[in-house]
C-alpha positions in Angstrom: 104.7 131.5 -94.2 103.1 129.5 -91.4 99.4 128.5 -93.1 98.3 126.5 -90.0 98.9 126.6 -85.9 97.5 124.0 -84.2 97.0 125.2 -79.9 100.3 127.3 -80.4 101.9 124.3 -82.1 103.3 125.4 -85.8 103.8 122.3 -87.7 105.9 121.9 -91.0 104.7 123.6 -94.1 102.0 121.2 -95.5 101.9 120.2 -98.6 97.9 120.7 -99.4 95.9 123.3 -97.8 92.2 123.9 -98.5 89.7 126.1 -96.7 85.8 126.1 -97.3 83.4 128.2 -95.8 79.4 126.7 -95.3 76.7 128.0 -93.4 75.1 125.0 -90.8 71.4 125.2 -91.6 68.8 124.0 -89.0 64.5 123.3 -90.3 63.8 124.2 -93.6 60.0 125.5 -93.8 57.9 125.9 -96.9 54.5 128.4 -96.2 51.6 128.4 -98.4 52.8 131.0 -100.7 55.7 128.9 -101.9 58.3 131.3 -99.8 60.6 128.8 -98.1 62.0 129.8 -94.4 65.5 128.4 -93.5 66.8 128.5 -90.1 70.5 129.3 -89.8 72.1 127.8 -87.3 76.1 129.0 -88.0 77.1 130.9 -90.7 80.5 130.9 -92.3 82.0 127.4 -90.8 85.7 127.1 -91.8 86.1 123.4 -92.9 89.9 123.1 -93.4 91.7 120.3 -95.5 95.4 119.7 -94.7 97.9 117.1 -95.6 101.9 116.7 -95.5 104.3 114.6 -96.9 107.3 112.6 -95.8 106.8 113.4 -92.2 109.6 112.1 -90.0 107.9 109.9 -86.9 108.8 112.6 -84.6 106.7 115.3 -87.0 103.6 113.1 -87.4 104.1 112.5 -83.2 103.9 116.1 -83.0 101.2 116.7 -84.9 98.7 113.8 -83.9 99.2 114.6 -80.5 97.7 118.3 -81.0 95.1 116.7 -83.1 94.3 114.0 -80.3 92.1 116.7 -78.5 88.5 117.2 -78.5 88.9 120.7 -79.4 91.9 122.0 -81.7 92.5 125.8 -81.3 93.4 126.4 -84.8 94.9 129.2 -86.7 94.7 129.5 -90.4 95.2 131.1 -93.3 92.7 132.7 -95.3 93.9 136.2 -96.7 94.6 136.6 -93.5 95.1 134.5 -89.8 92.1 133.4 -88.7 90.9 131.6 -85.9 88.5 128.9 -84.9 87.8 125.7 -82.7 87.5 122.7 -84.4 87.3 119.1 -84.4 89.6 116.6 -85.9 88.2 114.3 -88.4 89.0 112.3 -91.4 92.8 111.4 -90.6 94.6 109.5 -92.8 98.5 108.2 -92.0 100.2 106.3 -94.7 103.7 104.8 -94.2 105.7 106.7 -97.9 109.3 105.0 -97.5 112.3 103.6 -95.2 115.5 104.8 -96.0 118.4 102.3 -95.4 119.1 103.5 -91.7 115.8 102.3 -91.0 114.3 106.1 -90.5 110.2 106.1 -91.9 108.5 108.7 -93.5 104.9 109.2 -93.3 102.0 110.7 -95.6 99.7 113.1 -92.9 96.2 114.3 -93.8 92.8 115.4 -92.0 90.3 117.5 -92.0 89.6 120.3 -89.1 85.9 121.5 -89.0 84.2 124.4 -87.2 
């Protein structure tokens, strides 16, 4: 099952995958009778945390080139496939191993915010 696509590119299956939805709120105002009004700017904004282990150099380059763009068109699984325009943040790339043939393996993670 494909859990995520980045600009139409389907990366290898991630090792970690977490989707959260939150509301983006604006100004909060309290009136004299104690009632609070919250201006909702956007509802159900996705935050997708995704990570991979043991990626090859080629896989890392393919994934990171998709996330290098200002806006990433993301298709992601949340009970069904959903779509969102996101930015990529909290990027982390860690060298995991180098084998006897000098092939490198990497751990990669980042957060996509709608």
